PDBQT receptor file of N, H, CA, C and O in Angstrom, charges set to zero:
ATOM      1  N   MET A   1       0.842  -1.183   0.000  1.00  0.00    +0.000 N 
ATOM      2  CA  MET A   1       0.000   0.000   0.000  1.00  0.00    +0.000 C 
ATOM      3  C   MET A   1       0.884   1.242   0.000  1.00  0.00    +0.000 C 
ATOM      4  O   MET A   1       1.706   1.428   0.897  1.00  0.00    +0.000 OA
ATOM      5  N   ARG A   2       0.713   2.075  -0.993  1.00  0.00    +0.000 N 
ATOM      6  H   ARG A   2       0.045   1.925  -1.722  1.00  0.00    +0.000 HD
ATOM      7  CA  ARG A   2       1.514   3.280  -1.078  1.00  0.00    +0.000 C 
ATOM      8  C   ARG A   2       0.819   4.413  -0.317  1.00  0.00    +0.000 C 
ATOM      9  O   ARG A   2      -0.407   4.516  -0.288  1.00  0.00    +0.000 OA
ATOM     10  N   ARG A   3       1.629   5.233   0.278  1.00  0.00    +0.000 N 
ATOM     11  H   ARG A   3       2.625   5.150   0.254  1.00  0.00    +0.000 HD
ATOM     12  CA  ARG A   3       1.098   6.404   0.970  1.00  0.00    +0.000 C 
ATOM     13  C   ARG A   3       1.946   7.596   0.549  1.00  0.00    +0.000 C 
ATOM     14  O   ARG A   3       3.113   7.705   0.924  1.00  0.00    +0.000 OA
ATOM     15  N   LEU A   4       1.351   8.481  -0.228  1.00  0.00    +0.000 N 
ATOM     16  H   LEU A   4       0.402   8.392  -0.532  1.00  0.00    +0.000 HD
ATOM     17  CA  LEU A   4       2.081   9.638  -0.719  1.00  0.00    +0.000 C 
ATOM     18  C   LEU A   4       2.118  10.773   0.293  1.00  0.00    +0.000 C 
ATOM     19  O   LEU A   4       3.029  11.600   0.270  1.00  0.00    +0.000 OA
ATOM     20  N   PHE A   5       1.123  10.813   1.188  1.00  0.00    +0.000 N 
ATOM     21  H   PHE A   5       0.383  10.140   1.207  1.00  0.00    +0.000 HD
ATOM     22  CA  PHE A   5       0.993  11.933   2.113  1.00  0.00    +0.000 C 
ATOM     23  C   PHE A   5       0.960  11.425   3.550  1.00  0.00    +0.000 C 
ATOM     24  O   PHE A   5       0.559  10.291   3.813  1.00  0.00    +0.000 OA
ATOM     25  N   ARG A   6       1.381  12.269   4.460  1.00  0.00    +0.000 N 
ATOM     26  H   ARG A   6       1.707  13.190   4.246  1.00  0.00    +0.000 HD
ATOM     27  CA  ARG A   6       1.346  11.945   5.876  1.00  0.00    +0.000 C 
ATOM     28  C   ARG A   6       0.215  12.714   6.547  1.00  0.00    +0.000 C 
ATOM     29  O   ARG A   6      -0.319  13.673   5.989  1.00  0.00    +0.000 OA
ATOM     30  N   LYS A   7      -0.134  12.285   7.731  1.00  0.00    +0.000 N 
ATOM     31  H   LYS A   7       0.299  11.506   8.184  1.00  0.00    +0.000 HD
ATOM     32  CA  LYS A   7      -1.171  12.949   8.507  1.00  0.00    +0.000 C 
ATOM     33  C   LYS A   7      -0.725  14.379   8.839  1.00  0.00    +0.000 C 
ATOM     34  O   LYS A   7       0.406  14.592   9.276  1.00  0.00    +0.000 OA
ATOM     35  N   GLY A   8      -1.603  15.341   8.633  1.00  0.00    +0.000 N 
ATOM     36  H   GLY A   8      -2.522  15.168   8.278  1.00  0.00    +0.000 HD
ATOM     37  CA  GLY A   8      -1.295  16.735   8.914  1.00  0.00    +0.000 C 
ATOM     38  C   GLY A   8      -0.650  17.487   7.773  1.00  0.00    +0.000 C 
ATOM     39  O   GLY A   8      -0.403  18.687   7.890  1.00  0.00    +0.000 OA
ATOM     40  N   GLU A   9      -0.372  16.813   6.672  1.00  0.00    +0.000 N 
ATOM     41  H   GLU A   9      -0.573  15.838   6.577  1.00  0.00    +0.000 HD
ATOM     42  CA  GLU A   9       0.293  17.445   5.532  1.00  0.00    +0.000 C 
ATOM     43  C   GLU A   9      -0.719  18.234   4.698  1.00  0.00    +0.000 C 
ATOM     44  O   GLU A   9      -1.875  17.833   4.568  1.00  0.00    +0.000 OA
ATOM     45  N   ARG A  10      -0.271  19.361   4.134  1.00  0.00    +0.000 N 
ATOM     46  H   ARG A  10       0.668  19.687   4.239  1.00  0.00    +0.000 HD
ATOM     47  CA  ARG A  10      -1.122  20.188   3.284  1.00  0.00    +0.000 C 
ATOM     48  C   ARG A  10      -1.050  19.671   1.856  1.00  0.00    +0.000 C 
ATOM     49  O   ARG A  10       0.035  19.455   1.316  1.00  0.00    +0.000 OA
ATOM     50  N   VAL A  11      -2.216  19.475   1.251  1.00  0.00    +0.000 N 
ATOM     51  H   VAL A  11      -3.097  19.651   1.689  1.00  0.00    +0.000 HD
ATOM     52  CA  VAL A  11      -2.285  18.987  -0.125  1.00  0.00    +0.000 C 
ATOM     53  C   VAL A  11      -3.242  19.881  -0.911  1.00  0.00    +0.000 C 
ATOM     54  O   VAL A  11      -4.086  20.569  -0.336  1.00  0.00    +0.000 OA
ATOM     55  N   ARG A  12      -3.093  19.858  -2.230  1.00  0.00    +0.000 N 
ATOM     56  H   ARG A  12      -2.407  19.299  -2.697  1.00  0.00    +0.000 HD
ATOM     57  CA  ARG A  12      -3.956  20.642  -3.113  1.00  0.00    +0.000 C 
ATOM     58  C   ARG A  12      -4.792  19.694  -3.954  1.00  0.00    +0.000 C 
ATOM     59  O   ARG A  12      -4.275  18.727  -4.513  1.00  0.00    +0.000 OA
ATOM     60  N   ASN A  13      -6.083  19.973  -4.044  1.00  0.00    +0.000 N 
ATOM     61  H   ASN A  13      -6.504  20.759  -3.590  1.00  0.00    +0.000 HD
ATOM     62  CA  ASN A  13      -6.999  19.187  -4.854  1.00  0.00    +0.000 C 
ATOM     63  C   ASN A  13      -6.791  19.572  -6.314  1.00  0.00    +0.000 C 
ATOM     64  O   ASN A  13      -6.869  20.752  -6.658  1.00  0.00    +0.000 OA
ATOM     65  N   LYS A  14      -6.527  18.594  -7.176  1.00  0.00    +0.000 N 
ATOM     66  H   LYS A  14      -6.463  17.636  -6.897  1.00  0.00    +0.000 HD
ATOM     67  CA  LYS A  14      -6.271  18.875  -8.596  1.00  0.00    +0.000 C 
ATOM     68  C   LYS A  14      -7.516  19.338  -9.325  1.00  0.00    +0.000 C 
ATOM     69  O   LYS A  14      -7.403  20.011 -10.350  1.00  0.00    +0.000 OA
ATOM     70  N   ILE A  15      -8.695  19.004  -8.837  1.00  0.00    +0.000 N 
ATOM     71  H   ILE A  15      -8.787  18.457  -8.005  1.00  0.00    +0.000 HD
ATOM     72  CA  ILE A  15      -9.933  19.340  -9.533  1.00  0.00    +0.000 C 
ATOM     73  C   ILE A  15     -10.317  20.799  -9.322  1.00  0.00    +0.000 C 
ATOM     74  O   ILE A  15     -10.513  21.527 -10.295  1.00  0.00    +0.000 OA
ATOM     75  N   ASP A  16     -10.427  21.243  -8.068  1.00  0.00    +0.000 N 
ATOM     76  H   ASP A  16     -10.268  20.652  -7.278  1.00  0.00    +0.000 HD
ATOM     77  CA  ASP A  16     -10.891  22.610  -7.817  1.00  0.00    +0.000 C 
ATOM     78  C   ASP A  16      -9.833  23.514  -7.190  1.00  0.00    +0.000 C 
ATOM     79  O   ASP A  16     -10.093  24.701  -6.994  1.00  0.00    +0.000 OA
ATOM     80  N   GLY A  17      -8.660  22.999  -6.871  1.00  0.00    +0.000 N 
ATOM     81  H   GLY A  17      -8.449  22.034  -7.030  1.00  0.00    +0.000 HD
ATOM     82  CA  GLY A  17      -7.564  23.830  -6.394  1.00  0.00    +0.000 C 
ATOM     83  C   GLY A  17      -7.606  24.172  -4.915  1.00  0.00    +0.000 C 
ATOM     84  O   GLY A  17      -6.815  25.001  -4.466  1.00  0.00    +0.000 OA
ATOM     85  N   LYS A  18      -8.495  23.570  -4.142  1.00  0.00    +0.000 N 
ATOM     86  H   LYS A  18      -9.138  22.897  -4.507  1.00  0.00    +0.000 HD
ATOM     87  CA  LYS A  18      -8.573  23.856  -2.712  1.00  0.00    +0.000 C 
ATOM     88  C   LYS A  18      -7.371  23.249  -1.990  1.00  0.00    +0.000 C 
ATOM     89  O   LYS A  18      -6.911  22.157  -2.324  1.00  0.00    +0.000 OA
ATOM     90  N   VAL A  19      -6.879  23.975  -1.003  1.00  0.00    +0.000 N 
ATOM     91  H   VAL A  19      -7.252  24.863  -0.732  1.00  0.00    +0.000 HD
ATOM     92  CA  VAL A  19      -5.814  23.457  -0.158  1.00  0.00    +0.000 C 
ATOM     93  C   VAL A  19      -6.474  22.765   1.027  1.00  0.00    +0.000 C 
ATOM     94  O   VAL A  19      -7.325  23.343   1.703  1.00  0.00    +0.000 OA
ATOM     95  N   MET A  20      -6.072  21.519   1.269  1.00  0.00    +0.000 N 
ATOM     96  H   MET A  20      -5.381  21.050   0.720  1.00  0.00    +0.000 HD
ATOM     97  CA  MET A  20      -6.689  20.699   2.300  1.00  0.00    +0.000 C 
ATOM     98  C   MET A  20      -5.616  20.126   3.203  1.00  0.00    +0.000 C 
ATOM     99  O   MET A  20      -4.430  20.156   2.873  1.00  0.00    +0.000 OA
ATOM    100  N   GLU A  21      -6.035  19.607   4.336  1.00  0.00    +0.000 N 
ATOM    101  H   GLU A  21      -6.998  19.583   4.604  1.00  0.00    +0.000 HD
ATOM    102  CA  GLU A  21      -5.127  18.952   5.270  1.00  0.00    +0.000 C 
ATOM    103  C   GLU A  21      -5.521  17.490   5.402  1.00  0.00    +0.000 C 
ATOM    104  O   GLU A  21      -6.702  17.169   5.536  1.00  0.00    +0.000 OA
ATOM    105  N   VAL A  22      -4.535  16.605   5.364  1.00  0.00    +0.000 N 
ATOM    106  H   VAL A  22      -3.576  16.866   5.256  1.00  0.00    +0.000 HD
ATOM    107  CA  VAL A  22      -4.786  15.166   5.443  1.00  0.00    +0.000 C 
ATOM    108  C   VAL A  22      -5.094  14.789   6.888  1.00  0.00    +0.000 C 
ATOM    109  O   VAL A  22      -4.321  15.101   7.794  1.00  0.00    +0.000 OA
ATOM    110  N   LEU A  23      -6.231  14.113   7.104  1.00  0.00    +0.000 N 
ATOM    111  H   LEU A  23      -6.860  13.859   6.368  1.00  0.00    +0.000 HD
ATOM    112  CA  LEU A  23      -6.588  13.627   8.433  1.00  0.00    +0.000 C 
ATOM    113  C   LEU A  23      -6.129  12.194   8.631  1.00  0.00    +0.000 C 
ATOM    114  O   LEU A  23      -5.459  11.890   9.617  1.00  0.00    +0.000 OA
ATOM    115  N   ARG A  24      -6.485  11.296   7.692  1.00  0.00    +0.000 N 
ATOM    116  H   ARG A  24      -7.030  11.543   6.890  1.00  0.00    +0.000 HD
ATOM    117  CA  ARG A  24      -6.099   9.893   7.816  1.00  0.00    +0.000 C 
ATOM    118  C   ARG A  24      -6.391   9.168   6.514  1.00  0.00    +0.000 C 
ATOM    119  O   ARG A  24      -7.108   9.669   5.648  1.00  0.00    +0.000 OA
ATOM    120  N   TYR A  25      -5.817   7.972   6.396  1.00  0.00    +0.000 N 
ATOM    121  H   TYR A  25      -5.234   7.565   7.099  1.00  0.00    +0.000 HD
ATOM    122  CA  TYR A  25      -6.096   7.092   5.276  1.00  0.00    +0.000 C 
ATOM    123  C   TYR A  25      -7.231   6.156   5.679  1.00  0.00    +0.000 C 
ATOM    124  O   TYR A  25      -7.202   5.574   6.763  1.00  0.00    +0.000 OA
ATOM    125  N   LEU A  26      -8.234   6.008   4.806  1.00  0.00    +0.000 N 
ATOM    126  H   LEU A  26      -8.257   6.481   3.925  1.00  0.00    +0.000 HD
ATOM    127  CA  LEU A  26      -9.336   5.104   5.081  1.00  0.00    +0.000 C 
ATOM    128  C   LEU A  26      -9.107   3.740   4.443  1.00  0.00    +0.000 C 
ATOM    129  O   LEU A  26      -9.292   2.708   5.089  1.00  0.00    +0.000 OA
ATOM    130  N   LYS A  27      -8.705   3.736   3.176  1.00  0.00    +0.000 N 
ATOM    131  H   LYS A  27      -8.555   4.574   2.651  1.00  0.00    +0.000 HD
ATOM    132  CA  LYS A  27      -8.394   2.504   2.458  1.00  0.00    +0.000 C 
ATOM    133  C   LYS A  27      -7.046   2.697   1.786  1.00  0.00    +0.000 C 
ATOM    134  O   LYS A  27      -6.290   3.600   2.143  1.00  0.00    +0.000 OA
ATOM    135  N   SER A  28      -6.747   1.848   0.813  1.00  0.00    +0.000 N 
ATOM    136  H   SER A  28      -7.361   1.114   0.523  1.00  0.00    +0.000 HD
ATOM    137  CA  SER A  28      -5.421   1.877   0.205  1.00  0.00    +0.000 C 
ATOM    138  C   SER A  28      -5.121   3.202  -0.489  1.00  0.00    +0.000 C 
ATOM    139  O   SER A  28      -3.994   3.687  -0.402  1.00  0.00    +0.000 OA
ATOM    140  N   ASN A  29      -6.091   3.800  -1.172  1.00  0.00    +0.000 N 
ATOM    141  H   ASN A  29      -7.008   3.405  -1.243  1.00  0.00    +0.000 HD
ATOM    142  CA  ASN A  29      -5.805   5.086  -1.822  1.00  0.00    +0.000 C 
ATOM    143  C   ASN A  29      -6.923   6.105  -1.604  1.00  0.00    +0.000 C 
ATOM    144  O   ASN A  29      -7.088   7.021  -2.410  1.00  0.00    +0.000 OA
ATOM    145  N   ILE A  30      -7.683   5.957  -0.535  1.00  0.00    +0.000 N 
ATOM    146  H   ILE A  30      -7.549   5.213   0.119  1.00  0.00    +0.000 HD
ATOM    147  CA  ILE A  30      -8.720   6.932  -0.198  1.00  0.00    +0.000 C 
ATOM    148  C   ILE A  30      -8.285   7.662   1.075  1.00  0.00    +0.000 C 
ATOM    149  O   ILE A  30      -7.953   7.038   2.083  1.00  0.00    +0.000 OA
ATOM    150  N   VAL A  31      -8.296   9.001   1.006  1.00  0.00    +0.000 N 
ATOM    151  H   VAL A  31      -8.567   9.508   0.188  1.00  0.00    +0.000 HD
ATOM    152  CA  VAL A  31      -7.791   9.840   2.078  1.00  0.00    +0.000 C 
ATOM    153  C   VAL A  31      -8.935  10.688   2.625  1.00  0.00    +0.000 C 
ATOM    154  O   VAL A  31      -9.752  11.198   1.858  1.00  0.00    +0.000 OA
ATOM    155  N   GLU A  32      -8.997  10.840   3.940  1.00  0.00    +0.000 N 
ATOM    156  H   GLU A  32      -8.333  10.427   4.563  1.00  0.00    +0.000 HD
ATOM    157  CA  GLU A  32      -9.943  11.763   4.555  1.00  0.00    +0.000 C 
ATOM    158  C   GLU A  32      -9.235  13.095   4.740  1.00  0.00    +0.000 C 
ATOM    159  O   GLU A  32      -8.162  13.154   5.340  1.00  0.00    +0.000 OA
ATOM    160  N   VAL A  33      -9.833  14.168   4.225  1.00  0.00    +0.000 N 
ATOM    161  H   VAL A  33     -10.705  14.121   3.737  1.00  0.00    +0.000 HD
ATOM    162  CA  VAL A  33      -9.219  15.493   4.272  1.00  0.00    +0.000 C 
ATOM    163  C   VAL A  33     -10.194  16.489   4.891  1.00  0.00    +0.000 C 
ATOM    164  O   VAL A  33     -11.400  16.248   4.944  1.00  0.00    +0.000 OA
ATOM    165  N   LYS A  34      -9.649  17.616   5.359  1.00  0.00    +0.000 N 
ATOM    166  H   LYS A  34      -8.669  17.811   5.316  1.00  0.00    +0.000 HD
ATOM    167  CA  LYS A  34     -10.493  18.698   5.857  1.00  0.00    +0.000 C 
ATOM    168  C   LYS A  34     -10.019  20.004   5.246  1.00  0.00    +0.000 C 
ATOM    169  O   LYS A  34      -8.845  20.159   4.909  1.00  0.00    +0.000 OA
ATOM    170  N   TRP A  35     -10.948  20.942   5.107  1.00  0.00    +0.000 N 
ATOM    171  H   TRP A  35     -11.901  20.816   5.381  1.00  0.00    +0.000 HD
ATOM    172  CA  TRP A  35     -10.604  22.266   4.617  1.00  0.00    +0.000 C 
ATOM    173  C   TRP A  35     -11.538  23.282   5.235  1.00  0.00    +0.000 C 
ATOM    174  O   TRP A  35     -12.610  22.930   5.726  1.00  0.00    +0.000 OA
ATOM    175  N   PHE A  36     -11.134  24.544   5.211  1.00  0.00    +0.000 N 
ATOM    176  H   PHE A  36     -10.263  24.830   4.812  1.00  0.00    +0.000 HD
ATOM    177  CA  PHE A  36     -11.894  25.632   5.803  1.00  0.00    +0.000 C 
ATOM    178  C   PHE A  36     -12.612  26.389   4.711  1.00  0.00    +0.000 C 
ATOM    179  O   PHE A  36     -11.988  26.845   3.753  1.00  0.00    +0.000 OA
ATOM    180  N   ASP A  37     -13.916  26.526   4.846  1.00  0.00    +0.000 N 
ATOM    181  H   ASP A  37     -14.422  26.156   5.625  1.00  0.00    +0.000 HD
ATOM    182  CA  ASP A  37     -14.729  27.261   3.882  1.00  0.00    +0.000 C 
ATOM    183  C   ASP A  37     -14.842  28.708   4.342  1.00  0.00    +0.000 C 
ATOM    184  O   ASP A  37     -15.370  28.976   5.421  1.00  0.00    +0.000 OA
ATOM    185  N   LEU A  38     -14.350  29.643   3.530  1.00  0.00    +0.000 N 
ATOM    186  H   LEU A  38     -13.921  29.424   2.654  1.00  0.00    +0.000 HD
ATOM    187  CA  LEU A  38     -14.346  31.052   3.911  1.00  0.00    +0.000 C 
ATOM    188  C   LEU A  38     -15.742  31.662   3.915  1.00  0.00    +0.000 C 
ATOM    189  O   LEU A  38     -16.027  32.540   4.729  1.00  0.00    +0.000 OA
ATOM    190  N   GLU A  39     -16.611  31.212   3.022  1.00  0.00    +0.000 N 
ATOM    191  H   GLU A  39     -16.379  30.499   2.361  1.00  0.00    +0.000 HD
ATOM    192  CA  GLU A  39     -17.950  31.797   2.938  1.00  0.00    +0.000 C 
ATOM    193  C   GLU A  39     -18.798  31.447   4.159  1.00  0.00    +0.000 C 
ATOM    194  O   GLU A  39     -19.407  32.331   4.762  1.00  0.00    +0.000 OA
ATOM    195  N   SER A  40     -18.842  30.173   4.526  1.00  0.00    +0.000 N 
ATOM    196  H   SER A  40     -18.347  29.455   4.036  1.00  0.00    +0.000 HD
ATOM    197  CA  SER A  40     -19.671  29.756   5.658  1.00  0.00    +0.000 C 
ATOM    198  C   SER A  40     -18.891  29.732   6.971  1.00  0.00    +0.000 C 
ATOM    199  O   SER A  40     -19.473  29.525   8.035  1.00  0.00    +0.000 OA
ATOM    200  N   LYS A  41     -17.561  29.943   6.898  1.00  0.00    +0.000 N 
ATOM    201  H   LYS A  41     -17.088  30.111   6.034  1.00  0.00    +0.000 HD
ATOM    202  CA  LYS A  41     -16.683  29.932   8.067  1.00  0.00    +0.000 C 
ATOM    203  C   LYS A  41     -16.823  28.644   8.871  1.00  0.00    +0.000 C 
ATOM    204  O   LYS A  41     -16.947  28.666  10.095  1.00  0.00    +0.000 OA
ATOM    205  N   GLU A  42     -16.801  27.517   8.150  1.00  0.00    +0.000 N 
ATOM    206  H   GLU A  42     -16.700  27.498   7.156  1.00  0.00    +0.000 HD
ATOM    207  CA  GLU A  42     -16.899  26.198   8.770  1.00  0.00    +0.000 C 
ATOM    208  C   GLU A  42     -15.789  25.292   8.243  1.00  0.00    +0.000 C 
ATOM    209  O   GLU A  42     -15.265  25.498   7.149  1.00  0.00    +0.000 OA
ATOM    210  N   VAL A  43     -15.449  24.302   9.034  1.00  0.00    +0.000 N 
ATOM    211  H   VAL A  43     -15.875  24.135   9.923  1.00  0.00    +0.000 HD
ATOM    212  CA  VAL A  43     -14.478  23.291   8.618  1.00  0.00    +0.000 C 
ATOM    213  C   VAL A  43     -15.256  22.104   8.064  1.00  0.00    +0.000 C 
ATOM    214  O   VAL A  43     -16.149  21.577   8.727  1.00  0.00    +0.000 OA
ATOM    215  N   HIS A  44     -14.918  21.686   6.853  1.00  0.00    +0.000 N 
ATOM    216  H   HIS A  44     -14.192  22.114   6.314  1.00  0.00    +0.000 HD
ATOM    217  CA  HIS A  44     -15.577  20.564   6.202  1.00  0.00    +0.000 C 
ATOM    218  C   HIS A  44     -14.606  19.399   6.100  1.00  0.00    +0.000 C 
ATOM    219  O   HIS A  44     -13.398  19.596   5.967  1.00  0.00    +0.000 OA
ATOM    220  N   THR A  45     -15.135  18.197   6.164  1.00  0.00    +0.000 N 
ATOM    221  H   THR A  45     -16.116  18.037   6.272  1.00  0.00    +0.000 HD
ATOM    222  CA  THR A  45     -14.325  16.999   5.940  1.00  0.00    +0.000 C 
ATOM    223  C   THR A  45     -14.925  16.243   4.769  1.00  0.00    +0.000 C 
ATOM    224  O   THR A  45     -16.131  16.288   4.530  1.00  0.00    +0.000 OA
ATOM    225  N   ASN A  46     -14.055  15.544   4.041  1.00  0.00    +0.000 N 
ATOM    226  H   ASN A  46     -13.075  15.508   4.235  1.00  0.00    +0.000 HD
ATOM    227  CA  ASN A  46     -14.483  14.804   2.867  1.00  0.00    +0.000 C 
ATOM    228  C   ASN A  46     -13.482  13.689   2.607  1.00  0.00    +0.000 C 
ATOM    229  O   ASN A  46     -12.361  13.721   3.115  1.00  0.00    +0.000 OA
ATOM    230  N   THR A  47     -13.888  12.707   1.817  1.00  0.00    +0.000 N 
ATOM    231  H   THR A  47     -14.798  12.681   1.404  1.00  0.00    +0.000 HD
ATOM    232  CA  THR A  47     -12.974  11.657   1.387  1.00  0.00    +0.000 C 
ATOM    233  C   THR A  47     -12.663  11.870  -0.088  1.00  0.00    +0.000 C 
ATOM    234  O   THR A  47     -13.556  12.129  -0.894  1.00  0.00    +0.000 OA
ATOM    235  N   VAL A  48     -11.382  11.756  -0.428  1.00  0.00    +0.000 N 
ATOM    236  H   VAL A  48     -10.656  11.545   0.227  1.00  0.00    +0.000 HD
ATOM    237  CA  VAL A  48     -10.910  12.008  -1.788  1.00  0.00    +0.000 C 
ATOM    238  C   VAL A  48      -9.938  10.894  -2.154  1.00  0.00    +0.000 C 
ATOM    239  O   VAL A  48      -9.203  10.397  -1.301  1.00  0.00    +0.000 OA
ATOM    240  N   LYS A  49      -9.938  10.503  -3.427  1.00  0.00    +0.000 N 
ATOM    241  H   LYS A  49     -10.536  10.906  -4.120  1.00  0.00    +0.000 HD
ATOM    242  CA  LYS A  49      -8.944   9.542  -3.890  1.00  0.00    +0.000 C 
ATOM    243  C   LYS A  49      -7.571  10.204  -3.903  1.00  0.00    +0.000 C 
ATOM    244  O   LYS A  49      -7.437  11.389  -4.209  1.00  0.00    +0.000 OA
ATOM    245  N   GLU A  50      -6.573   9.427  -3.570  1.00  0.00    +0.000 N 
ATOM    246  H   GLU A  50      -6.682   8.464  -3.322  1.00  0.00    +0.000 HD
ATOM    247  CA  GLU A  50      -5.204   9.934  -3.473  1.00  0.00    +0.000 C 
ATOM    248  C   GLU A  50      -4.697  10.443  -4.824  1.00  0.00    +0.000 C 
ATOM    249  O   GLU A  50      -3.847  11.333  -4.866  1.00  0.00    +0.000 OA
ATOM    250  N   ASP A  51      -5.210   9.889  -5.930  1.00  0.00    +0.000 N 
ATOM    251  H   ASP A  51      -5.901   9.167  -5.896  1.00  0.00    +0.000 HD
ATOM    252  CA  ASP A  51      -4.777  10.303  -7.260  1.00  0.00    +0.000 C 
ATOM    253  C   ASP A  51      -5.215  11.725  -7.599  1.00  0.00    +0.000 C 
ATOM    254  O   ASP A  51      -4.616  12.355  -8.471  1.00  0.00    +0.000 OA
ATOM    255  N   LYS A  52      -6.231  12.239  -6.940  1.00  0.00    +0.000 N 
ATOM    256  H   LYS A  52      -6.717  11.727  -6.232  1.00  0.00    +0.000 HD
ATOM    257  CA  LYS A  52      -6.766  13.561  -7.231  1.00  0.00    +0.000 C 
ATOM    258  C   LYS A  52      -6.063  14.653  -6.436  1.00  0.00    +0.000 C 
ATOM    259  O   LYS A  52      -6.434  15.822  -6.543  1.00  0.00    +0.000 OA
ATOM    260  N   LEU A  53      -5.042  14.294  -5.631  1.00  0.00    +0.000 N 
ATOM    261  H   LEU A  53      -4.740  13.345  -5.544  1.00  0.00    +0.000 HD
ATOM    262  CA  LEU A  53      -4.344  15.249  -4.768  1.00  0.00    +0.000 C 
ATOM    263  C   LEU A  53      -2.888  15.402  -5.185  1.00  0.00    +0.000 C 
ATOM    264  O   LEU A  53      -2.290  14.481  -5.741  1.00  0.00    +0.000 OA
ATOM    265  N   SER A  54      -2.325  16.574  -4.910  1.00  0.00    +0.000 N 
ATOM    266  H   SER A  54      -2.810  17.322  -4.458  1.00  0.00    +0.000 HD
ATOM    267  CA  SER A  54      -0.892  16.809  -5.093  1.00  0.00    +0.000 C 
ATOM    268  C   SER A  54      -0.400  17.613  -3.913  1.00  0.00    +0.000 C 
ATOM    269  O   SER A  54      -1.198  18.204  -3.185  1.00  0.00    +0.000 OA
ATOM    270  N   LYS A  55       0.909  17.644  -3.715  1.00  0.00    +0.000 N 
ATOM    271  H   LYS A  55       1.558  17.165  -4.306  1.00  0.00    +0.000 HD
ATOM    272  CA  LYS A  55       1.465  18.378  -2.589  1.00  0.00    +0.000 C 
ATOM    273  C   LYS A  55       1.304  19.884  -2.807  1.00  0.00    +0.000 C 
ATOM    274  O   LYS A  55       1.532  20.389  -3.907  1.00  0.00    +0.000 OA
ATOM    275  N   ALA A  56       0.913  20.585  -1.759  1.00  0.00    +0.000 N 
ATOM    276  H   ALA A  56       0.727  20.175  -0.866  1.00  0.00    +0.000 HD
ATOM    277  CA  ALA A  56       0.728  22.029  -1.854  1.00  0.00    +0.000 C 
ATOM    278  C   ALA A  56       2.079  22.718  -1.699  1.00  0.00    +0.000 C 
ATOM    279  O   ALA A  56       2.945  22.250  -0.961  1.00  0.00    +0.000 OA
ATOM    280  N   ALA A  57       2.246  23.820  -2.395  1.00  0.00    +0.000 N 
ATOM    281  H   ALA A  57       1.542  24.200  -2.995  1.00  0.00    +0.000 HD
ATOM    282  CA  ALA A  57       3.505  24.565  -2.339  1.00  0.00    +0.000 C 
ATOM    283  C   ALA A  57       3.585  25.391  -1.082  1.00  0.00    +0.000 C 
ATOM    284  O   ALA A  57       4.577  26.086  -0.863  1.00  0.00    +0.000 OA
TER     285      ALA A  57
């Protein structure tokens, strides 16, 4: 099982460009991430495939 990212690492979503933080790995290539929404001022969590993420600069 490959793991490209570590817990707490900042990553960028390739689809919409949001910067997210890695919470944990759920399966072999599915990652649980969280991000802050500026409009609603809330923290959201979501699951994303590891292939759709890249390291944030």
